[in-house]
C-alpha positions in Angstrom: 32.9 4.0 35.8 31.2 1.2 33.3 32.5 0.5 29.8 30.3 1.5 26.6 28.9 -1.6 25.0 30.8 -3.4 22.6 29.9 -3.1 18.9 28.7 -6.8 18.8 26.8 -6.8 22.1 24.4 -3.9 20.1 21.3 -5.1 19.0 21.0 -5.8 15.4 17.4 -4.2 15.1 15.1 -2.1 16.7 13.9 -2.5 20.0 10.2 -3.4 18.5 9.5 -7.2 18.1 10.1 -8.3 14.7 6.5 -9.7 14.4 5.3 -5.7 14.5 5.2 -4.1 11.0 7.4 -0.9 10.5 6.1 2.1 11.2 4.4 4.1 8.5 4.5 8.0 7.7 0.8 9.4 7.3 0.6 12.3 5.1 -1.9 14.8 5.0 -2.5 17.2 2.0 -3.4 20.9 3.0 -6.7 21.8 2.1 -7.8 23.5 -0.8 -8.3 27.4 -1.1 -12.0 28.2 0.4 -12.8 29.7 -3.0 -12.2 27.0 -4.5 -13.9 24.1 -2.5 -16.7 27.0 -2.7 -16.7 27.2 -6.5 -16.9 23.4 -6.6 -19.7 23.1 -4.6 -21.5 25.1 -6.7 -20.8 23.2 -10.1 -21.9 20.0 -8.4 -25.5 20.7 -8.2 -25.6 21.2 -11.8 -23.1 18.4 -12.2 -22.4 20.0 -16.0 -19.2 19.1 -17.8 -18.9 22.6 -18.4 -19.3 24.2 -15.0 -16.8 21.6 -13.3 -14.3 22.0 -16.5 -14.3 26.1 -15.2 -13.3 25.1 -11.6 -10.4 22.9 -12.9 -9.4 25.5 -15.2 -9.4 28.4 -12.6 -7.8 25.8 -9.9 -5.7 23.4 -11.8 -4.3 21.7 -8.9 -7.5 21.2 -7.3 -7.5 17.4 -6.9 -11.1 17.0 -6.1 -12.1 18.8 -9.3 -10.4 16.9 -11.5 -11.9 13.3 -9.9 -15.2 15.2 -10.1 -14.9 15.9 -13.6 -13.9 12.6 -14.3 -16.6 10.8 -12.5 -19.0 13.1 -14.3 -17.6 12.4 -17.8 -17.6 8.4 -17.1 -20.7 8.3 -15.9 -21.5 9.7 -19.3 -19.9 7.1 -21.2 -16.4 8.3 -22.1 -14.2 6.1 -20.5 -11.3 7.4 -22.4 -11.7 11.3 -21.5 -12.4 10.2 -18.0 -9.1 8.3 -18.1 -7.2 11.5 -18.6 -8.8 13.6 -16.1 -8.3 10.8 -13.7 -4.4 10.6 -14.7 -4.6 14.9 -14.4 -5.7 14.4 -10.8 -3.6 11.3 -9.8 -0.6 12.6 -11.0 -1.0 16.1 -9.9 -2.0 14.3 -6.1 1.4 12.3 -6.4 3.6 15.3 -6.8 1.4 17.2 -3.8 1.9 14.4 -1.7 5.8 14.3 -2.6 5.9 17.8 -1.5 4.4 17.0 1.8 6.9 14.3 2.7 5.7 11.5 1.1 8.5 9.2 -0.3 6.7 6.6 -2.5 5.1 4.7 0.5 3.1 5.6 3.6 -0.9 6.4 4.4 -2.9 8.5 2.9 -6.3 8.4 4.3 -9.6 9.0 3.5 -10.8 9.9 7.0 -8.5 13.1 6.2 -10.9 15.5 4.3 -8.0 17.2 2.6 -6.6 13.4 1.1 -10.0 13.2 -0.3 -9.4 14.8 -3.8 -6.4 12.2 -4.4 -8.1 9.1 -3.4 -10.9 10.1 -5.3 -8.6 10.2 -8.5 -7.3 7.3 -7.6 -10.5 6.1 -7.7 -11.4 7.2 -10.9 -8.5 6.0 -12.3 -9.1 2.2 -11.3 -12.9 2.6 -12.5 -11.9 4.2 -15.8 -8.8 2.1 -16.3 -11.5 -1.1 -15.8 -14.0 0.3 -18.2 -11.2 0.5 -20.9 -10.5 -3.1 -20.3 -6.6 -2.2 -18.8 -6.9 -5.0 -16.3 -3.2 -4.7 -15.0 -3.9 -0.9 -14.4 -7.1 -1.5 -12.5 -5.9 -4.2 -10.4 -2.6 -1.9 -9.2 -4.9 1.0 -8.6 -7.3 -1.1 -6.3 -4.3 -2.3 -4.4 -2.8 1.1 -4.1 -5.9 2.3 -3.0 -5.9 -0.6 0.0 -2.0 0.3 0.7 -2.8 3.9 1.1 -5.7 3.7 3.5 -5.6 0.2 5.6 -8.7 1.2 7.2 -10.4 0.8 4.1 -13.0 3.4 3.8 -13.2 3.3 0.3 -14.2 -0.6 0.4 -11.8 -1.4 -2.2 -11.3 -4.6 -0.3 -15.1 -5.3 -1.4 -14.0 -4.4 -5.4 -12.8 -7.5 -7.5 -9.5 -8.2 -7.6 -9.2 -7.2 -11.1 -11.9 -5.0 -11.6 -13.1 -5.4 -15.4 -14.7 -4.0 -18.3 -18.1 -4.7 -16.5 -17.2 -3.5 -13.2 -19.0 -0.5 -11.6 -17.4 1.5 -8.5 -20.2 1.5 -5.5 -21.3 5.2 -4.5 -18.6 6.4 -2.5 -18.9 7.0 1.5 -20.2 10.9 2.6 
């Protein structure tokens, strides 16, 4: 019978080579209710603030609805209100991510359709903060998008390193 290894003979690190980055947990948010998605789809063609606000009022946890309402508001020139809508979507999204096991780090990819509402709200937070001249916030949001989705499906690496008041986000991928 062989002796068990002595403590000093055990490796100090995992068997993965030191050059490999640590594995990162990927979080996928659950889908929104079908009725909520249908209501948003019906509200989008009109693009009206009232229709979008109605979806948010009926489903206050619907992240994409908040992001779409904020995008519409920002396009209309109201960066302050768009920032508020972005904050609602972003913070509700953080709460939902945490309920799904996200611990403050890890992946939240655009490739997962159910994650898009949160990422859209974060991108809106970046754009509305930039429009308000909140350079620290816009810079932090840009980096957070890159950290969450290293595949960079939103093209955040091409955004200015410090998105300022004159920057406008490009159209989102479909």
